[in-house]
Each structure stands twice: as C-alpha cells, then as structure tokens.
C-alpha positions in Angstrom: 217.7 -42.4 75.5 220.2 -44.0 73.1 217.8 -43.9 70.1 217.3 -40.2 70.4 220.8 -39.2 71.5 222.0 -36.8 68.8 224.0 -33.5 68.8 220.8 -31.6 68.6 219.3 -33.5 71.5 222.4 -32.9 73.7 222.5 -29.1 73.0 218.8 -28.2 72.9 216.8 -30.8 74.8 218.9 -32.8 77.3 218.3 -31.5 80.9 221.4 -30.7 82.8 222.7 -33.3 85.3 221.3 -36.1 83.3 224.1 -38.8 83.4 224.8 -40.5 80.1 226.6 -43.8 80.1 229.0 -44.1 77.3 228.1 -47.0 75.0 229.1 -48.2 71.5 225.9 -46.5 70.2 226.5 -43.0 71.6 230.3 -42.9 71.6 230.5 -41.3 68.2 228.2 -38.5 69.3 230.2 -38.0 72.5 233.4 -37.6 70.4 231.6 -35.1 68.2 230.4 -33.1 71.2 234.0 -33.0 72.5 235.5 -32.1 69.1 233.0 -29.7 67.4 235.4 -27.9 64.9 233.7 -27.6 61.5 230.5 -29.3 62.6 227.2 -27.6 61.8 224.1 -28.0 64.0 220.6 -26.8 63.3 218.5 -25.5 66.2 216.3 -22.8 67.7 217.9 -19.6 68.8 215.9 -18.1 71.7 217.7 -14.7 71.3 216.2 -14.1 67.8 213.3 -16.6 68.3 214.1 -18.3 65.0 215.6 -21.5 63.6 219.3 -21.1 62.7 222.5 -23.0 62.2 225.3 -23.2 64.8 229.0 -23.7 64.1 231.0 -25.8 66.6 234.0 -23.8 68.0 235.6 -26.1 70.6 238.1 -29.0 70.4 238.9 -30.8 73.6 242.4 -31.4 74.9 244.1 -34.8 75.0 244.1 -34.6 78.8 240.3 -34.3 78.9 239.8 -37.2 76.5 242.2 -39.5 78.4 241.7 -38.4 82.1 238.2 -36.7 82.2 237.2 -33.7 84.2 235.5 -30.5 83.3 235.4 -28.8 79.9 233.7 -25.8 78.3 232.1 -26.4 74.9 231.0 -23.5 72.6 228.7 -23.3 69.6 228.1 -20.1 67.7 225.0 -18.9 65.9 226.1 -18.3 62.3 223.4 -15.6 61.8 224.2 -13.5 64.9 227.7 -14.5 66.1 226.2 -15.2 69.5 228.1 -17.8 71.5 226.2 -20.6 73.4 228.3 -22.1 76.3 228.0 -25.6 77.6 229.8 -27.2 80.5 230.6 -30.9 80.4 231.9 -33.3 83.1 233.5 -36.5 81.9 234.0 -39.3 84.5 236.5 -41.4 82.6 236.6 -44.2 85.2 232.9 -44.7 85.3 232.4 -44.1 81.6 229.7 -41.4 82.3 229.4 -37.9 80.9 227.1 -35.2 82.2 226.1 -31.7 80.9 226.4 -29.8 84.2 225.5 -26.3 82.9 224.7 -24.2 79.9 223.8 -20.7 78.7 221.2 -20.1 77.4 219.3 -22.7 79.4 217.1 -25.5 78.1 214.2 -23.5 79.4 215.2 -20.5 77.2 215.1 -22.7 74.2 211.7 -24.1 74.8 209.7 -21.3 76.5 209.9 -19.1 73.4 208.3 -21.9 71.4 205.3 -22.3 73.7 203.6 -19.2 72.3 202.3 -21.3 69.4 200.0 -23.1 71.8 198.3 -19.9 73.2 195.2 -20.4 70.9 194.6 -24.0 72.1 195.3 -24.0 75.9 194.5 -21.4 78.7 197.3 -19.2 79.8 197.5 -20.7 83.3 198.1 -24.2 81.8 200.7 -22.8 79.4 202.5 -21.4 82.5 202.4 -24.9 84.0 204.1 -26.3 80.9 206.7 -23.6 81.3 207.2 -24.4 84.9 207.7 -28.1 84.0 210.3 -27.1 81.4 212.1 -24.8 83.8 212.3 -27.5 86.5 213.5 -30.1 84.1 216.1 -27.7 82.8 217.5 -27.4 86.3 217.6 -31.1 87.0 214.3 -31.4 88.9 212.6 -34.4 87.3 209.8 -35.4 89.7 208.6 -31.8 90.1 208.5 -31.3 86.3 206.3 -34.4 86.1 203.8 -32.9 88.6 203.1 -30.0 86.3 203.0 -32.1 83.1 200.4 -34.4 84.8 198.3 -31.3 85.7 198.2 -30.2 82.1 197.4 -33.8 81.0 194.5 -34.0 83.4 193.2 -30.6 82.2 193.1 -31.9 78.6 191.1 -34.9 79.8 188.7 -32.7 81.9 188.1 -30.4 78.9 187.1 -33.4 76.8 184.9 -34.8 79.6 183.0 -31.5 79.9 182.2 -31.5 76.2 181.2 -35.1 76.1 178.8 -34.6 79.0 177.4 -31.5 77.3 176.7 -33.7 74.2 175.2 -36.5 76.4 177.9 -38.8 75.0 178.8 -40.1 78.5 177.2 -40.1 82.0 179.3 -38.5 84.7 178.2 -41.0 87.3 179.7 -43.8 85.2 182.7 -41.8 84.1 184.1 -41.0 87.5 184.5 -44.7 88.3 186.8 -45.4 85.4 190.6 -45.6 85.5 192.4 -43.1 83.4 193.1 -45.4 80.5 189.3 -46.2 80.5 188.4 -42.6 80.6 190.6 -41.9 77.6 188.9 -44.7 75.7 185.5 -43.4 76.7 186.4 -40.0 75.3 188.1 -41.3 72.2 185.7 -39.2 70.0 186.8 -36.0 71.8 190.5 -36.6 72.1 193.3 -36.6 69.5 194.0 -40.0 68.0 197.6 -39.8 69.3 196.4 -39.7 72.9 194.0 -42.6 72.5 196.8 -44.7 71.0 199.2 -43.7 73.7 197.2 -44.0 76.9 200.4 -45.0 78.7 201.6 -41.4 78.9 199.5 -40.8 82.0 200.9 -44.0 83.6 204.4 -42.8 83.0 203.6 -39.5 84.6 202.1 -41.2 87.6 204.9 -43.7 88.1 207.4 -40.8 87.8 205.8 -38.9 90.6 205.5 -41.9 92.9 208.4 -44.2 92.1 211.0 -43.0 89.6 214.2 -41.3 90.7 214.9 -37.7 89.6 217.3 -38.8 86.8 214.8 -41.4 85.5 212.1 -38.6 85.2 214.6 -36.4 83.4 215.4 -39.2 80.9 211.7 -39.5 80.1 210.8 -35.8 80.3 211.3 -34.8 76.7 209.3 -37.8 75.3 206.4 -37.0 77.6 206.5 -33.3 76.9 206.5 -33.9 73.2 203.5 -36.2 73.6 201.5 -33.5 75.4 202.5 -31.0 72.8 201.2 -33.3 70.1 197.9 -33.7 72.0 
C-alpha cells in the first residue's frame, strides 16, 4: 500500500473505508490531501470520459489537523469546472485516516474505462469485472474478489479449450493439476505476465477464504490491474 500511495491513487483508485495508517512514508501525501490549494492532479474524468487535470480547492482547518474528525475535500476539473467531492475521516489518536465517501464514485472512474476490453472478453465477463469494481468501491472486499476470480478462471478455461483443440494437452491429465500447474501447462496459450505471476489466483483464493474485508480492499487494485494486463 505504501509504495503505491499517491495523490492519484487516493482520489481515483483507493476504495472507500480503507483505513490508512499514517507513517513517515505517507505523511507528506496525507498533508497534501488535506491542503490541496495550488496542487494539480492528472486523472480520468468519467463525466467527459477523458484524461484531464484537476486543481485542488480545499485547505483544512487547524482544528482538523490537530484534533481530527470529518472534512470535505474538493478537486475541480480544469477543463469542465466540475467539482469532485471527497469525505475524509481523520482519527488523530489512532493515527488513521479513511476516505469515507466520494462523488463521483470509484466505480464511476473505472467503469467507463472497461469499454476498451470489449473486443477481448465476452460482455457477461466484462459485467463481472464491473461488479467487482462496484463492490470494492463500496467497501466490499471479499465479494469483489469472488467476481475477479470468476473472470480469472474464465481466462484459464478459454486457454484450456484452445490447447485441447490443438492437442497440446490432454484433459484427463489437466483436470488433476493445481491452478499454478495448469497455468504452467498452458504457458503457450497465456500471456507471459500471467505465467510469471501465477500467485494472482492464490491471492484471490486466500482473499475469499481467509482475508478480512479491509485486507481484500488493500489488494484489490493490484489484482484488478493484473487481470487487466492479462
């Protein structure tokens, strides 16, 4: 989380209700979030469905910095003048800050970008990616992983069908393999990224069976990007 924690990640990718522990590493970003005056942020505007630049409009009060509580943060699209609103809770005593709401939602940012995958994945699977994004955007981590895993398994099944058609594998042998072994067996039919990152499926499975909601949310963006690359 810390390595990827940037202004852009906070505004456009971080699911709401994900608690961020303030550290020496992310403290400068936290202060920028709280004091956005004259700060420019590049990101996707779902209203016009294009990349644009946002201007920070909000500066926090001394009371919020010192005591914590709730605060509204605003960034404005410099092309349209449209305001994007964010709601932050700062637990000063625990040293934890949380994005507790926003408009447009995280789902709004990402769903518009899914159209570029229409040519490479069936519409019903694209809808499952959209459901995963929508759930994560509303703080439902485990449920989002269920849909991501379904899409992942579809990608493997699609490769398996082609490999069997080409007589590259035998189904009777294939069904006995673990998922990482299946990926290796299908290496000629899968993207190199997936073959080199077999652990993605393991993360999804652990998330469904063992991880807490917040842990799934912390890993959601990395797993989603991995599936997008595949």
